[in-house]
Every structure is written in C-alpha cells, then in structure tokens.
C-alpha positions as CSV (number, residue, x, y, z in Angstrom):
1,X,0.0,0.0,0.0
2,X,1.4,3.4,-1.0
3,X,0.6,6.8,0.4
4,X,-0.6,9.3,-2.2
5,X,0.8,12.5,-0.7
6,X,-0.6,14.6,-3.5
7,X,-4.2,13.8,-2.7
8,X,-3.9,12.9,1.0
9,X,-4.7,16.2,2.5
10,X,-5.4,14.7,5.9
11,X,-1.8,13.7,6.2
12,X,-0.6,17.1,5.3
13,X,-3.1,18.8,7.6
14,X,-1.9,16.6,10.5
15,X,1.7,17.5,9.7
16,X,0.8,21.2,9.7
17,X,-0.9,20.8,13.1
18,X,2.2,19.1,14.5
19,X,4.5,21.8,13.1
20,X,2.1,24.5,14.3
21,X,2.2,23.1,17.8
22,X,6.0,23.0,17.9
23,X,6.2,26.6,16.7
24,X,3.8,27.8,19.3
25,X,5.1,25.7,22.2
26,X,8.8,26.7,21.7
27,X,9.7,29.2,24.4
28,X,6.1,29.2,25.8
29,X,7.3,30.1,29.4
30,X,10.6,31.7,28.5
31,X,9.5,35.3,29.3
32,X,7.7,36.6,32.3
33,X,4.0,37.5,32.4
34,X,3.5,41.1,31.2
35,X,0.8,43.7,31.5
36,X,-2.6,42.4,30.7
37,X,-1.4,38.8,31.1
38,X,-1.2,39.4,34.9
39,X,-4.8,40.6,34.8
40,X,-5.8,37.2,33.2
41,X,-4.0,35.5,36.1
42,X,-5.7,37.5,38.8
43,X,-9.2,37.3,37.4
44,X,-8.9,33.6,36.6
45,X,-8.1,33.0,40.3
46,X,-11.0,35.2,41.4
47,X,-8.5,37.6,43.1
48,X,-8.7,41.3,42.9
49,X,-5.7,43.2,41.6
50,X,-4.3,45.0,44.7
51,X,-6.3,42.8,47.0
52,X,-9.7,44.4,47.4
53,X,-11.4,41.0,48.1
54,X,-8.5,39.8,50.3
55,X,-9.4,41.3,53.6
56,X,-8.4,38.0,55.2
57,X,-4.8,38.1,53.8
58,X,-2.8,40.8,52.0
59,X,-5.4,43.5,53.0
60,X,-6.2,42.3,56.5
61,X,-7.1,45.4,58.4
62,X,-6.3,43.7,61.8
63,X,-2.9,42.3,61.0
64,X,0.0,43.1,58.7
65,X,0.9,39.4,58.5
66,X,-0.7,36.8,56.3
67,X,0.1,33.3,55.0
68,X,-0.2,31.6,51.6
69,X,-3.0,29.4,53.0
70,X,-4.9,32.6,53.8
71,X,-4.1,34.1,50.4
72,X,-5.7,31.0,48.8
73,X,-8.9,31.1,50.9
74,X,-12.0,29.9,49.1
75,X,-13.4,32.4,46.6
76,X,-16.9,32.8,45.3
77,X,-18.5,33.9,42.0
78,X,-18.8,37.4,43.5
79,X,-15.0,37.5,43.8
80,X,-14.8,36.8,40.1
81,X,-17.1,39.7,39.4
82,X,-15.1,42.0,41.7
83,X,-11.8,40.9,40.1
84,X,-12.8,41.4,36.4
85,X,-14.7,44.7,37.0
86,X,-11.6,46.2,38.5
87,X,-8.9,45.3,35.9
88,X,-10.5,44.0,32.8
89,X,-13.5,46.3,32.6
90,X,-15.7,43.2,32.4
91,X,-14.3,42.3,29.0
92,X,-12.9,38.9,28.2
93,X,-15.1,37.2,30.8
94,X,-15.4,33.9,28.8
95,X,-11.7,33.4,28.5
96,X,-10.8,34.2,32.2
97,X,-13.7,32.1,33.5
98,X,-12.7,29.0,31.5
99,X,-9.0,29.7,32.4
100,X,-10.1,29.4,36.1
101,X,-11.3,25.8,35.5
102,X,-8.3,25.1,33.3
103,X,-5.9,26.0,36.1
104,X,-7.8,23.9,38.6
105,X,-7.0,21.0,36.3
106,X,-3.4,21.9,35.3
107,X,-2.2,24.2,38.0
108,X,-1.0,27.8,38.0
109,X,2.1,28.3,35.9
110,X,3.2,30.4,33.0
111,X,3.1,27.4,30.6
112,X,-0.4,26.4,31.9
113,X,-1.8,29.9,31.6
114,X,-0.5,30.2,28.0
115,X,-1.4,26.7,26.9
116,X,-5.1,27.4,26.7
117,X,-4.7,30.2,24.1
118,X,-2.1,28.0,22.4
119,X,-4.6,25.3,21.8
120,X,-7.2,27.7,20.4
121,X,-4.5,29.2,18.1
122,X,-3.6,25.7,17.0
123,X,-7.3,24.9,16.4
124,X,-7.4,27.7,13.8
125,X,-5.3,25.5,11.5
126,X,-7.8,22.7,10.9
127,X,-10.7,25.1,11.2
128,X,-9.4,27.4,8.5
129,X,-8.9,24.3,6.3
130,X,-12.5,23.2,6.9
131,X,-13.8,26.8,6.3
132,X,-12.1,27.2,2.9
133,X,-12.8,23.6,1.8
134,X,-16.5,24.0,2.6
135,X,-17.2,27.5,1.3
136,X,-14.8,27.7,-1.6
137,X,-14.9,24.0,-2.5
138,X,-11.2,24.0,-3.1
139,X,-9.0,21.6,-1.1
140,X,-5.8,23.0,-2.5
141,X,-6.7,26.5,-1.5
142,X,-7.7,25.2,1.9
143,X,-4.3,23.6,2.4
144,X,-2.6,26.8,1.4
145,X,-4.7,28.8,4.0
146,X,-3.9,26.2,6.7
147,X,-0.2,26.4,5.8
148,X,-0.3,30.2,6.2
149,X,-2.0,29.8,9.6
150,X,0.6,27.3,10.7
151,X,3.6,29.7,10.0
152,X,1.8,32.9,10.8
153,X,4.0,35.0,13.2
154,X,0.9,36.8,14.5
155,X,-0.9,33.6,15.5
156,X,2.3,32.2,17.0
157,X,2.7,35.4,19.0
158,X,-0.8,35.4,20.3
159,X,-0.6,31.7,21.1
160,X,2.1,32.6,23.7
161,X,0.0,35.4,25.3
162,X,-2.2,34.5,28.3
163,X,-5.1,36.7,27.0
164,X,-8.4,36.2,25.3
165,X,-7.4,37.1,21.8
166,X,-6.4,33.6,20.4
167,X,-9.8,32.3,21.7
168,X,-11.5,35.3,20.0
169,X,-9.8,34.6,16.7
170,X,-10.9,31.0,16.8
171,X,-14.6,31.7,17.5
172,X,-14.7,34.6,15.0
173,X,-13.8,32.1,12.3
174,X,-16.1,29.4,13.8
175,X,-19.1,31.8,14.0
176,X,-18.6,32.9,10.4
177,X,-18.3,29.3,9.3
178,X,-21.7,28.5,10.8
179,X,-23.2,31.7,9.5
180,X,-22.3,30.6,5.9
181,X,-23.4,27.1,6.6
182,X,-26.7,28.4,7.9
183,X,-27.3,30.3,4.6
184,X,-26.5,27.1,2.7
185,X,-28.5,24.7,4.8
186,X,-31.5,27.0,5.0
187,X,-32.4,26.0,1.4
188,X,-30.9,22.5,1.3
189,X,-31.7,20.6,4.5
190,X,-33.6,20.6,7.8
191,X,-30.4,21.0,9.8
192,X,-30.4,24.8,9.4
193,X,-31.6,25.3,12.9
194,X,-28.6,23.5,14.3
195,X,-26.3,25.8,12.3
196,X,-28.3,28.8,13.7
197,X,-27.9,27.7,17.3
198,X,-24.1,27.1,17.0
199,X,-23.8,30.4,15.2
200,X,-25.6,32.3,17.9
201,X,-23.6,30.6,20.7
202,X,-20.3,31.2,18.9
203,X,-21.3,34.9,18.4
204,X,-22.1,35.1,22.1
205,X,-18.6,33.7,23.0
206,X,-17.0,36.2,20.7
207,X,-18.8,39.1,22.4
208,X,-17.9,37.7,25.8
209,X,-14.3,37.6,24.8
210,X,-14.3,41.2,23.4
211,X,-17.1,43.5,22.6
212,X,-15.3,44.9,19.6
213,X,-16.3,41.9,17.6
214,X,-19.7,43.5,17.0
215,X,-18.0,44.7,13.8
216,X,-17.9,41.1,12.6
217,X,-21.6,40.6,12.9
218,X,-22.4,44.0,11.3
219,X,-20.5,42.7,8.3
220,X,-22.5,39.5,8.4
221,X,-25.7,41.5,8.3
222,X,-24.4,43.7,5.5
223,X,-23.6,40.6,3.5
224,X,-27.2,39.4,3.9
225,X,-28.5,42.8,3.0
226,X,-26.4,43.4,-0.1
227,X,-27.1,39.9,-1.5
228,X,-30.8,40.2,-0.6
229,X,-31.2,37.2,1.6
230,X,-34.6,35.7,1.8
231,X,-37.1,36.9,4.4
232,X,-36.6,33.6,6.3
233,X,-32.8,33.9,6.4
234,X,-33.1,37.5,7.9
235,X,-35.5,36.2,10.5
236,X,-33.1,33.3,11.3
237,X,-30.2,35.8,11.6
238,X,-32.0,38.0,14.0
239,X,-33.1,35.0,16.1
240,X,-29.5,33.9,16.3
241,X,-28.4,37.4,17.3
242,X,-30.8,37.2,20.3
243,X,-28.3,34.7,21.9
244,X,-25.3,37.2,22.0
245,X,-27.6,40.1,22.7
246,X,-29.3,38.5,25.7
247,X,-25.9,37.2,26.9
248,X,-24.2,40.6,26.7
249,X,-27.2,42.4,28.3
250,X,-27.2,40.0,31.2
251,X,-23.5,40.5,31.7
252,X,-23.5,44.3,31.7
253,X,-26.3,44.2,34.2
254,X,-24.4,42.0,36.6
255,X,-21.6,43.2,39.0
256,X,-18.8,42.0,36.7
257,X,-19.8,43.9,33.6
258,X,-21.8,46.9,34.8
259,X,-18.8,49.2,34.7
260,X,-17.8,48.5,31.1
261,X,-19.1,51.7,29.5
262,X,-18.1,53.9,32.4
263,X,-14.6,52.5,32.2
264,X,-14.4,53.0,28.5
265,X,-15.5,56.6,28.8
266,X,-12.9,57.2,31.5
267,X,-10.1,55.5,29.5
268,X,-10.9,57.7,26.5
269,X,-10.6,60.8,28.7
270,X,-7.2,59.6,30.2
271,X,-5.8,58.6,26.8
272,X,-6.8,62.0,25.4
273,X,-4.9,63.7,28.2
274,X,-1.9,61.5,27.5
275,X,-2.1,62.1,23.8
276,X,-2.1,65.9,24.5
277,X,0.7,66.0,27.1
278,X,3.0,63.1,26.2
279,X,2.3,61.6,22.7
280,X,4.3,58.7,21.4
281,X,4.2,56.2,18.5
282,X,1.2,54.3,19.6
283,X,-0.8,57.1,21.2
284,X,-1.4,60.5,19.8
285,X,-4.2,62.9,18.9
286,X,-6.4,61.9,16.0
287,X,-5.2,63.5,12.9
288,X,-4.9,62.2,9.3
289,X,-1.1,61.9,9.6
290,X,-1.1,60.2,13.0
291,X,-3.8,57.7,12.1
292,X,-2.0,56.9,8.8
293,X,1.3,56.4,10.5
294,X,-0.1,54.2,13.1
295,X,-2.4,52.1,10.9
296,X,0.5,51.0,8.8
297,X,1.5,48.8,11.7
298,X,-1.9,47.2,11.7
299,X,-2.1,46.6,7.9
300,X,1.4,45.2,7.9
301,X,0.6,42.7,10.7
302,X,-2.8,41.7,9.4
303,X,-1.6,40.7,5.9
304,X,1.0,38.0,6.0
305,X,2.4,38.8,2.6
306,X,3.6,42.1,3.8
307,X,4.0,41.3,7.5
308,X,7.0,43.0,9.2
309,X,7.5,45.5,6.4
310,X,6.3,48.6,8.4
311,X,9.7,48.1,10.1
312,X,11.4,48.6,6.8
313,X,9.7,51.9,6.2
314,X,11.0,53.8,9.2
315,X,10.8,57.4,8.0
316,X,8.1,59.5,6.2
317,X,10.4,60.2,3.2
318,X,11.2,56.5,2.7
319,X,7.5,55.7,3.1
320,X,6.5,58.3,0.4
321,X,9.2,57.0,-1.9
322,X,8.2,53.4,-1.4
323,X,4.6,54.4,-2.1
324,X,5.6,56.1,-5.3
325,X,7.6,53.1,-6.5
326,X,4.6,50.8,-5.6
327,X,2.3,53.0,-7.7
328,X,4.8,53.1,-10.5
329,X,5.0,49.3,-10.4
330,X,1.2,48.9,-10.7
331,X,1.1,51.5,-13.5
332,X,3.8,49.7,-15.5
333,X,2.0,46.4,-15.4
334,X,-1.2,47.9,-16.5
335,X,0.4,49.5,-19.6
336,X,0.1,47.8,-22.9
337,X,3.8,47.4,-23.5
338,X,6.1,44.4,-24.2
339,X,6.8,42.0,-21.4
340,X,10.5,42.7,-21.7
341,X,10.0,46.3,-20.7
342,X,7.9,45.3,-17.8
343,X,10.7,43.0,-16.5
344,X,13.2,45.9,-16.9
345,X,10.9,48.3,-15.1
346,X,10.5,45.9,-12.1
347,X,14.2,45.3,-11.9
348,X,14.8,49.1,-12.0
349,X,12.3,49.6,-9.1
350,X,14.2,46.9,-7.1
351,X,17.5,48.7,-7.6
352,X,16.0,52.1,-6.8
353,X,14.4,50.9,-3.6
354,X,17.8,49.4,-2.5
355,X,19.6,52.6,-3.3
356,X,17.0,54.7,-1.6
357,X,17.6,52.9,1.7
358,X,21.3,52.5,1.2
359,X,20.8,48.7,1.5
360,X,19.8,49.2,5.2
361,X,16.3,47.8,4.5
362,X,16.9,44.9,2.2
363,X,13.4,43.6,2.3
364,X,11.9,46.8,1.1
365,X,11.9,45.7,-2.6
366,X,10.0,42.5,-1.6
367,X,7.5,44.6,0.2
368,X,6.9,46.8,-2.9
369,X,6.7,43.7,-5.1
370,X,4.2,41.9,-2.8
371,X,2.1,45.0,-2.5
372,X,2.0,45.6,-6.2
373,X,1.2,41.9,-6.9
374,X,-1.6,42.0,-4.4
375,X,-3.3,45.0,-6.1
376,X,-2.9,43.4,-9.6
377,X,-4.0,40.0,-8.2
378,X,-7.2,41.5,-6.8
379,X,-8.2,42.5,-10.3
380,X,-7.6,38.9,-11.6
381,X,-9.5,37.5,-8.6
382,X,-12.5,39.7,-9.2
383,X,-12.5,38.9,-12.9
384,X,-12.2,35.1,-12.3
385,X,-14.9,34.9,-9.6
386,X,-18.1,35.5,-11.5
387,X,-21.7,34.9,-10.6
388,X,-22.3,33.0,-7.3
389,X,-18.5,32.5,-6.9
390,X,-18.1,36.2,-6.5
391,X,-20.2,36.3,-3.3
392,X,-17.7,34.5,-1.0
393,X,-14.8,36.4,-2.5
394,X,-16.4,39.7,-1.8
395,X,-17.4,38.5,1.7
396,X,-13.8,37.5,2.6
397,X,-12.5,40.8,1.1
398,X,-15.0,42.7,3.4
399,X,-14.0,40.7,6.4
400,X,-10.4,41.4,5.7
401,X,-10.6,45.2,5.1
402,X,-13.6,46.6,6.9
403,X,-12.4,45.8,10.5
404,X,-9.2,47.8,9.8
405,X,-11.3,50.7,8.6
406,X,-13.4,50.5,11.7
407,X,-10.2,51.3,13.7
408,X,-10.2,54.7,11.9
409,X,-13.8,55.2,13.2
410,X,-12.6,54.4,16.7
411,X,-9.9,57.0,16.4
412,X,-12.4,59.6,15.2
413,X,-14.8,58.7,18.0
414,X,-12.1,58.7,20.8
415,X,-10.0,61.7,19.6
416,X,-6.9,59.6,20.1
417,X,-5.2,56.7,18.2
418,X,-4.9,54.2,21.1
419,X,-7.4,51.8,19.6
420,X,-5.6,51.8,16.2
421,X,-3.8,48.6,17.1
422,X,-3.8,45.0,15.8
423,X,-5.6,43.3,18.7
424,X,-8.8,45.3,18.0
425,X,-9.0,44.1,14.4
426,X,-7.3,40.7,15.1
427,X,-10.6,38.8,14.9
428,X,-10.4,39.3,11.1
429,X,-6.9,37.9,10.8
430,X,-8.0,34.4,9.6
431,X,-10.0,36.0,6.8
432,X,-6.9,38.1,5.8
433,X,-5.0,34.8,5.5
434,X,-7.7,33.4,3.2
435,X,-7.8,36.7,1.3
436,X,-4.0,36.5,0.6
437,X,-4.3,32.8,-0.4
438,X,-7.0,33.7,-2.9
439,X,-5.0,36.6,-4.4
440,X,-1.9,34.6,-5.0
441,X,-3.8,31.5,-6.2
442,X,-5.5,33.6,-8.9
443,X,-2.2,35.2,-9.9
444,X,-0.3,32.0,-10.2
445,X,-3.0,30.3,-12.4
446,X,-2.8,33.2,-14.9
447,X,-0.7,32.8,-18.1
448,X,1.7,35.6,-17.1
449,X,5.1,36.3,-18.6
450,X,6.1,37.9,-15.3
451,X,5.0,35.0,-13.0
452,X,8.6,34.5,-11.9
453,X,8.3,37.8,-10.0
454,X,5.4,36.3,-8.0
455,X,7.6,33.4,-6.9
456,X,10.4,35.9,-6.0
457,X,8.0,37.8,-3.8
458,X,6.7,34.7,-2.1
459,X,10.2,33.3,-1.4
460,X,11.4,36.7,-0.2
461,X,8.4,37.0,2.2
462,X,8.9,33.4,3.4
463,X,12.4,34.4,4.5
464,X,11.0,37.5,6.2
465,X,8.5,35.3,8.1
466,X,11.4,33.2,9.3
467,X,13.0,36.3,10.8
468,X,9.7,37.4,12.4
469,X,9.3,34.0,14.1
470,X,12.8,34.2,15.3
471,X,12.1,37.6,16.8
472,X,9.2,36.2,18.7
473,X,11.5,33.7,20.4
474,X,13.9,36.6,21.2
475,X,11.1,38.8,22.5
476,X,12.0,41.5,19.9
477,X,8.8,41.0,17.7
478,X,6.8,43.7,16.1
479,X,3.8,45.0,18.1
480,X,1.4,42.2,17.6
481,X,0.3,42.3,21.2
482,X,2.9,44.5,22.9
483,X,6.6,45.2,22.6
484,X,9.4,46.0,25.1
485,X,12.4,48.3,25.1
486,X,14.5,45.3,26.1
487,X,13.6,41.6,25.9
488,X,11.9,40.3,29.0
489,X,13.7,38.0,31.5
490,X,12.2,34.8,32.9
491,X,9.3,35.4,35.3
492,X,10.9,36.3,38.7
493,X,7.9,35.3,40.8
494,X,8.3,31.5,40.4
495,X,12.0,32.0,41.1
496,X,11.2,33.8,44.4
497,X,8.6,31.1,45.3
498,X,11.1,28.3,44.8
499,X,13.6,30.1,47.0
500,X,11.0,30.5,49.8
501,X,10.1,26.8,49.6
502,X,13.7,25.7,49.8
503,X,15.0,28.2,52.3
504,X,12.2,29.2,54.7
505,X,11.7,27.4,58.0
506,X,9.4,27.7,61.0
507,X,9.9,31.0,62.7
508,X,11.0,32.8,59.5
509,X,9.2,35.7,57.8
510,X,8.9,36.8,54.2
511,X,8.9,40.5,53.5
512,X,7.8,41.9,50.1
513,X,8.5,45.3,48.7
514,X,5.8,47.9,47.8
515,X,6.8,49.3,44.4
516,X,4.4,52.3,44.6
517,X,2.1,54.0,47.0
518,X,-1.6,54.1,46.0
519,X,-3.9,56.8,47.1
520,X,-7.6,56.6,47.9
521,X,-10.0,59.2,49.4
522,X,-8.8,58.5,53.0
523,X,-5.1,57.7,53.2
524,X,-2.1,56.4,51.2
525,X,-1.9,52.6,51.0
526,X,0.9,50.3,49.9
527,X,0.9,48.2,46.8
528,X,0.7,44.4,47.4
529,X,1.2,43.2,43.8
530,X,4.6,41.6,44.3
531,X,3.3,39.7,47.3
532,X,0.2,38.6,45.4
533,X,2.2,37.5,42.3
534,X,4.6,35.4,44.4
535,X,1.8,33.7,46.3
536,X,0.2,32.5,43.1
537,X,3.3,30.3,42.7
538,X,3.6,29.1,46.3
539,X,2.1,25.8,47.7
540,X,-1.4,26.6,48.8
541,X,-1.0,25.2,52.3
542,X,2.2,27.1,53.1
543,X,1.9,28.9,56.5
544,X,5.1,30.9,56.7
545,X,4.2,34.4,57.9
546,X,4.5,37.1,55.2
547,X,4.1,40.9,55.2
548,X,4.7,43.9,52.9
549,X,7.2,46.7,53.8
550,X,5.8,50.0,52.6
551,X,9.2,51.6,52.7
552,X,11.1,49.0,50.6
553,X,10.5,49.5,46.8
554,X,12.4,46.6,45.2
555,X,13.8,43.8,47.4
556,X,12.3,40.6,48.8
557,X,13.8,39.4,52.1
558,X,13.7,36.2,54.0
559,X,14.1,37.2,57.7
560,X,15.3,34.2,59.7
561,X,14.3,33.6,63.3
562,X,17.6,35.0,64.5
563,X,16.8,38.3,62.6
564,X,19.3,37.5,59.8
565,X,18.1,39.2,56.6
566,X,18.6,37.2,53.4
567,X,17.9,39.0,50.1
568,X,15.8,36.7,47.8
569,X,15.3,39.0,44.9
570,X,15.8,42.6,43.7
571,X,13.3,43.9,41.2
572,X,15.5,46.9,40.3
573,X,12.6,49.2,39.7
574,X,10.8,48.2,36.5
575,X,13.5,45.9,35.2
576,X,11.7,42.7,36.2
577,X,8.2,44.1,36.5
578,X,6.4,44.0,33.1
C-alpha cells in the first residue's frame, strides 16, 4: 500500500498541526507574564488586583501578617465579578472564566496559563482548512490557507500570550463558518436550525471575549442585506443574534460587567490627556497623519504577505518614496507594453528601492513587489470569480478590510489613536490569510510572462516570516500584542517562590516590597502586587508568615528567626516588572 501524498490532504493537515504546535510551544514560558497577562491570572483566580477582596490576607485590616494558606482562601463567583470589574472592565469574561477551570486541572504556571490560548490558536489550522474547503470548495486552497495559519507569526505570537485574543480569533472564524453554513443549509436541508444555534452561541462567545467583535456581525448583516437574503434567512439571523444580545445584556447588568461603558469613557478621557501631554508612536491625537502612520502597523501585521514591512519603512520620506515606487510598479504592469519592458521596469524599481535605503532595509523591494502583486491580483481574482462564486470572495474581502477601517472610526470617535492597534482588528486575521491565499492563487494560475516575480515575492516574504518567528522567540517581535524596550527576562515570581520553599523554615518571615504608594480618598496605601504575584506560585498550604514593607520599593527578604536578613530578589525598579 502506498501513500498518495498529492491527494492525501489529511496527512498534510496533520503534519501542519504538529508543526504548528511545535512553533507555538517553543519558548512558551521563557518570558515573564507582562501587562494584561497578569490581569488574566488575577481574574482567573478570582483575586482582585491590589487585593480588594483579600481582607483575610494581604489586605487584612487587623494584621499586617498573612500566609499563603490565607491568600488562597476559598473564593466565590462574587469575587470573580469584583476581580474582572476592577482590571478587565468586564471584558474577556469567557476566557478568564474557563481559564479558572483550566488552572484547577493543570495548575497555575506560566506554561499552563498560556497553553489554553495556544490550543485555540492551534485549532485555527484545521478550522481554516475546513472553512475554505466548505465554502470555496477547493481543497488545494484550503491547504494553502492552513499552511499560512501554521507559520503565521501573529498567530504564533498570540498563542504565547495568556489573554483572550487567540480564543476570540478561533470563535470569530467558527461563527462565520456556521453563518455561511446556515445560509447554505437553510435551502438544502432541515439542519439549518442546528447551524443557527451554533452560530448564535459562537457569536455570544465572541462578544464575551471582546465587545469589539460586534463589527464582525455587522459585516455578516451587510452581506445578507447586499445579497438580498430571503425573508426567512433574515428572521433566522435576528433569532441567532438574540443569543449574544441577551448574553451581553445579562453580563453588563451584573456586577462583573456593569462598569464597562463607564470604564471605556474614563479611559478615553485619560488617553486624550496623555495624547495631548506626552504623545508617542502608539498614542497621539487623532489627525490624518497620526492615524495613517499608526495604521501602517496594523495593515502590515494583518496581511501575512507584507508582515513586518512597516519596520522597513521607518521614515516618512522613505515611506513616500516606497509608495511612489509601488504606484509606478502597478502602473507599468497595466500598460500595454512588451513584457521585456515590464521586467526591466520591475528590476529598476528593485534597484532604486535598495539605493534609496542604502541597502539598510533589504526587504523593502520584496514589500513593494508583494504590495504591487496584491493589487494586480485583486483584479484577476475579481475577474475570475463570477456569478455565485463572487459572493464568498467579496465577503472575505470585506471581512479582511472593513475591520481595519473601523479602527479609523474608533480614532475619530475617541479623539486619540490608542485603539488603532492590531488586537482590536485581530478577529479578522483568519480572513486576511484566506484573502491573501485567494489573491496569489488567482495570480499563479494566470498565463503571465512575469510569473517569476510572484515566486520571488513569495520566497522573499517566506524568509522574512522566518526572521519574524525568530524575533518572537527573542522577544523583539513587532507590536502584535505588545513590545518591550528590552527583551523580558524569565518570570521572577516563580523563582522567588522556589527560594522560599527551599530556604524558609518555622519562625522565618517573608517581607515583600511595595513598588508604589496608592492613594484613595482617605489615606495612602501600599501596593501588594509583588506579594500577590509570588503567592500565586507558592504551595497553597504554606503557613510561613509574610508581610509587605511599605518603605522598601524593590527587594524581597527572608528574615530568619535569628533576625538575619537574606535577600531573595531585587526587582531593580521596573527591570523585572512588566
């Protein structure tokens, strides 16, 4: 018996899943939890950031001492609501709640916290294959899309972030899959109601991961409206939308979600003040120039064929020159001239772009080539997809482009550019992968004399993708989720916890620093974050006394029974606090 690799797509799909897992798992717990990842940890453990619901431990009003056993006292659903309302604005409730049960099964560790989003990111590979095979009826194209998802730097990056985004990306694709299945089954079988229910539930999960996905369902409605869906399909759509609508309304009326809109309004005010007083690359006042400069990061990250190239265009002058060369390339290939002259023109643009950057941005020509090919390929794709085949192509195009344009609307609404970032349009990323696969497939099947340039562009970008994946493992990646002035170190809190377990004995005391003083209406209070973070990694039954020193900003001490002070760790300001 022989294995026909050409036709055995199941074998290749399984191989892609294995490769995808290895790419996502590599270095999973290499770098410490940062920023919003800490919020996921706190909320998933039903623990309020800064200890509002820990009056029996780190915020005990009757004693400055506490133990890990007291820290891990039993929590209720009300504690979950308190925790998420204080740091996550009530957003991402689905992810943090299932992360709670996940950690009960697999424990609290960096790799455990990140494994859940990793699995959802991995699940996009077979799901995108199924999506394309079902709705485009093209197994080859489905395999190409799955391959892009496997090696996608952005999906690899979000797989290693303990946040709700990878889960959101998965359910955005799943809900769209069942939306299209519903439209198909509504006229072909009696199973349409099952598709409708799964669609509604998936939509609700999307909204409970991030409310910004309402954009996705607006596009679904527009698709129905433009293609004049039947009266029954519209009724079915609105019935399905009752599920996320009721779910979200119930959530924002409960203690965990009732502050969402108040928090958003307050954050807009704060970001406007920051944009006015201390603007920087990712936060400035809303102007045409500022939005254009910032959105280039988003466009670059969202489309894998030009991913990473915003780094190549570091200055305005180079950006303008690159845009001019791109327009020139498109114009040349639309002229009715001999193929030889087109090849000469393309080679000239390559040389000019290298000279322009003095060879300091060697991938710039590949960027220009890929961008030019994409525009030309869109024309071919539109021409080749006629009649009923044009609907899914237009739908994917809308799902790829409109969410990015909505970011511009956010900037206009807020008055600042904070929300012009990848994560707020990331739910559309899978559709961008399909969009790119469609464009290049339509280009390569044309009888073009300049087809070699397409292969050059693909090979060049494949090399760039390799560099981007390497940068993820080095923590120097582009701003998919966040970026850091210097690569992060390993998480210091498990290190501190290990030292406590191995060195502390009866009669000893652990003393944590307070890296900042917080202020409320009555009096200044000390920060307890370092104490909380360390206790997450300590054995839950540990009863060594602990306290926080409000006058020590950085060092953790083990004070022995004989009053000997042993330094366990020095945070050195913000060096190890991310």
